[in-house]
Legacy VTK file of the C-alpha trace (Angstrom):
# vtk DataFile Version 3.0
C-alpha trace
ASCII
DATASET POLYDATA
POINTS 269 float
50.308 111.167 94.546
49.525 108.221 92.278
52.243 105.587 92.107
53.634 104.720 88.642
52.113 101.682 86.960
54.716 99.038 86.059
53.684 96.332 83.596
55.663 93.091 83.988
55.694 90.421 81.293
57.897 87.719 79.729
58.014 85.059 77.016
58.408 81.992 79.274
54.893 81.974 80.697
53.090 83.275 83.733
54.353 80.483 86.010
58.010 81.372 85.366
60.185 81.932 88.435
61.977 84.644 86.488
58.768 86.603 85.968
57.932 86.612 89.656
61.513 87.489 90.583
61.046 90.675 88.531
57.731 91.382 90.219
59.345 91.057 93.638
62.223 93.293 92.552
60.111 96.193 91.281
57.332 95.884 93.850
58.627 98.816 95.963
58.716 101.119 92.946
55.057 101.350 91.978
51.757 99.656 91.284
52.355 96.308 89.571
50.302 94.750 86.785
51.403 91.330 85.508
50.285 90.252 82.036
52.125 87.305 80.473
51.609 84.443 78.035
49.907 81.397 79.507
52.717 79.188 78.188
56.141 79.116 76.563
56.733 81.600 73.707
60.533 81.703 73.410
61.710 82.689 69.942
58.495 84.553 69.084
60.211 87.880 68.423
57.584 90.579 67.974
55.155 88.238 66.247
51.411 88.701 66.520
50.334 85.073 66.466
47.378 84.137 64.280
46.757 80.903 66.209
45.625 80.456 69.772
42.436 81.521 71.445
43.742 84.850 72.810
41.805 83.914 75.932
42.511 86.027 79.034
42.507 84.329 82.433
42.695 86.649 85.461
44.644 85.586 88.528
45.439 87.167 91.849
48.724 86.622 93.665
50.184 87.882 96.897
53.801 88.966 97.343
55.078 90.534 100.550
51.481 90.871 101.764
50.538 92.881 98.656
47.909 91.642 96.240
49.094 91.568 92.626
46.654 91.467 89.723
47.835 89.145 86.976
46.465 87.975 83.648
47.525 84.978 81.550
46.879 85.315 77.826
46.929 82.598 75.177
49.071 84.633 72.811
52.551 85.821 71.898
54.521 88.259 74.093
53.952 91.183 71.711
50.236 90.447 71.557
50.201 90.252 75.354
51.605 93.794 75.564
49.142 95.027 72.939
46.169 93.724 74.909
47.606 94.726 78.267
48.064 98.358 77.239
44.768 98.692 75.378
42.442 96.525 77.472
43.806 95.568 80.875
45.871 98.446 82.247
43.813 100.887 84.337
46.008 103.706 82.968
49.052 104.082 80.757
52.028 102.119 82.171
55.045 104.221 83.061
57.376 101.283 82.415
57.372 97.755 80.994
59.788 95.141 82.348
60.127 91.949 80.304
61.861 88.911 81.822
63.706 87.355 83.457
64.397 85.377 80.287
65.782 81.844 80.559
69.088 82.428 78.727
71.016 85.292 77.147
69.638 87.618 74.465
72.819 88.894 72.820
74.027 90.141 69.455
71.697 89.788 66.485
69.754 87.083 68.339
67.708 89.866 69.957
65.377 89.993 66.947
64.369 86.378 67.648
63.642 86.908 71.336
60.081 87.059 72.605
61.406 88.848 75.690
62.888 91.627 73.551
59.836 91.458 71.265
57.583 92.352 74.194
59.861 95.282 75.066
59.775 96.476 71.438
55.984 96.310 71.461
55.961 98.469 74.580
58.314 100.921 72.879
55.919 101.134 69.912
53.395 102.595 72.372
56.005 105.100 73.556
56.528 103.263 76.860
60.142 102.804 78.044
61.070 99.173 78.566
63.632 96.834 80.077
64.393 93.374 78.700
66.254 91.253 81.258
67.945 87.904 80.565
69.921 85.500 82.734
72.522 83.067 81.390
71.366 79.433 81.439
72.429 76.254 79.700
70.421 75.791 76.471
68.826 72.648 77.904
66.997 74.944 80.338
65.857 77.591 77.855
62.290 76.314 77.648
61.845 75.137 81.216
64.135 77.246 83.377
66.839 75.991 85.704
65.424 75.186 89.117
68.771 75.960 90.734
69.126 79.416 89.125
69.953 82.325 91.420
67.889 85.402 90.530
69.436 87.763 93.084
71.619 89.593 90.536
68.761 89.925 88.054
66.496 91.294 90.764
69.099 93.884 91.681
69.443 94.955 88.026
65.684 95.022 87.484
65.170 97.302 90.470
68.195 99.504 89.721
67.376 100.202 86.074
63.617 100.365 86.597
64.224 103.080 89.196
66.444 104.999 86.744
63.870 104.814 83.945
61.002 105.859 86.202
62.908 108.877 87.505
64.921 110.005 84.499
63.630 108.245 81.406
65.821 107.488 78.397
67.656 109.820 76.005
66.407 110.314 72.430
66.767 107.269 70.138
66.922 104.860 73.101
63.689 102.911 73.497
64.819 99.788 75.354
67.590 98.715 77.701
68.590 95.127 76.933
70.184 93.703 80.086
72.102 90.412 80.149
73.418 88.858 83.337
76.040 86.085 83.610
75.107 83.149 85.810
78.194 83.917 87.926
76.935 87.438 88.716
76.069 88.552 92.228
74.229 91.691 93.335
77.684 93.313 93.592
78.743 92.543 89.991
79.318 95.779 88.048
77.461 96.644 84.872
78.821 97.972 81.598
77.207 99.930 78.772
77.703 97.922 75.567
76.657 97.693 71.943
75.187 94.664 70.211
77.686 92.332 68.616
77.036 92.259 64.869
76.498 88.524 64.689
74.997 85.530 66.436
75.643 84.423 69.962
73.791 81.126 69.624
75.287 79.148 66.738
72.921 76.806 64.875
73.980 73.154 64.807
72.800 70.019 63.093
71.178 67.440 65.359
71.992 63.847 64.467
69.423 61.088 64.500
70.457 59.820 67.925
69.555 63.000 69.800
66.304 63.728 71.553
63.952 65.901 69.481
63.903 68.454 72.284
67.695 68.858 72.403
68.816 72.410 71.502
69.361 73.151 67.808
72.006 75.720 68.745
74.939 76.142 71.093
76.561 79.235 72.628
79.480 80.802 70.805
82.812 79.688 72.266
85.202 81.475 69.886
85.544 85.139 70.860
88.421 86.028 68.543
86.138 88.152 66.334
84.127 89.628 69.210
84.970 93.258 70.002
85.634 94.319 73.587
82.871 96.963 73.602
80.109 94.466 72.794
77.508 92.694 74.892
78.980 89.228 74.243
82.457 90.256 75.384
81.090 91.843 78.541
79.172 88.797 79.749
81.320 85.953 78.449
84.870 87.317 78.697
84.703 89.900 81.484
81.696 88.364 83.295
80.003 91.681 84.008
76.396 92.720 83.449
75.783 94.034 79.933
73.396 96.956 79.395
72.705 97.691 75.729
70.531 100.608 74.590
68.291 99.604 71.675
66.337 101.769 69.260
63.169 101.060 67.307
64.785 102.853 64.386
66.421 100.057 62.392
67.709 102.467 59.747
71.409 101.956 59.104
73.483 104.698 60.727
75.100 105.717 57.448
75.198 108.820 55.307
72.251 108.291 52.963
74.072 110.122 50.174
76.633 107.290 50.189
73.841 104.744 49.826
72.279 106.729 47.008
75.606 106.905 45.178
76.064 103.151 45.600
72.611 102.447 44.220
73.356 104.697 41.266
76.383 102.623 40.437
79.012 104.998 41.751
81.925 103.548 43.740
81.588 103.719 47.516
83.659 106.390 49.221
LINES 1 270
269 0 1 2 3 4 5 6 7 8 9 10 11 12 13 14 15 16 17 18 19 20 21 22 23 24 25 26 27 28 29 30 31 32 33 34 35 36 37 38 39 40 41 42 43 44 45 46 47 48 49 50 51 52 53 54 55 56 57 58 59 60 61 62 63 64 65 66 67 68 69 70 71 72 73 74 75 76 77 78 79 80 81 82 83 84 85 86 87 88 89 90 91 92 93 94 95 96 97 98 99 100 101 102 103 104 105 106 107 108 109 110 111 112 113 114 115 116 117 118 119 120 121 122 123 124 125 126 127 128 129 130 131 132 133 134 135 136 137 138 139 140 141 142 143 144 145 146 147 148 149 150 151 152 153 154 155 156 157 158 159 160 161 162 163 164 165 166 167 168 169 170 171 172 173 174 175 176 177 178 179 180 181 182 183 184 185 186 187 188 189 190 191 192 193 194 195 196 197 198 199 200 201 202 203 204 205 206 207 208 209 210 211 212 213 214 215 216 217 218 219 220 221 222 223 224 225 226 227 228 229 230 231 232 233 234 235 236 237 238 239 240 241 242 243 244 245 246 247 248 249 250 251 252 253 254 255 256 257 258 259 260 261 262 263 264 265 266 267 268
């Protein structure tokens, strides 16, 4: 029986420790194909970049005595998935795993994320996807933290990849967005959450004395308006792993007759 094909990608580049932690985690579950940007693409969302050469450079790696075929592409994470599915995969992938991202992808920030963008691109092909992110200080978001412990992320990657390969996802769930606190261990429990309706990373003004590469945002520290069933509360207040089901359908979950009445000038119910 043919083993399922698992496509692994990210937005931090093919040399990322987080990417190869995912590969190691899902290696027992199927045949692995790695296709990732050749450099840093954080914040790309689901953009199809018009710049870049789109050049593809094949590589071969070995993990646990198994040869892994990998490709680095000069392009955005979404474009990487597009080319991987249409040009590089020997057959349709059964699953896409995107990550491990350097830093959380929480709340409405998910639309900015190249890690989530790659997962959304996979979903547009009808392929179930995981987006996995590990808490890091913003100063490490573009480079990674050399001291980061990926053991909890590897456990989550393997656990949820196994679930998706065996049981799939229910209707209207296209992606599982997984966020892991830096304090998590492989024994840390997970919780099903919803996206917080707001930012996690708060924009800030950099003064003239700061380095140009210093972060233009900082993590939210006030949780007074954050609900207990959200992703932000789970990881920052209760310090558990957050698992948020996401849908490609961005339509507001509202009775459309109420919207029609509003647009016709009638008072909202």
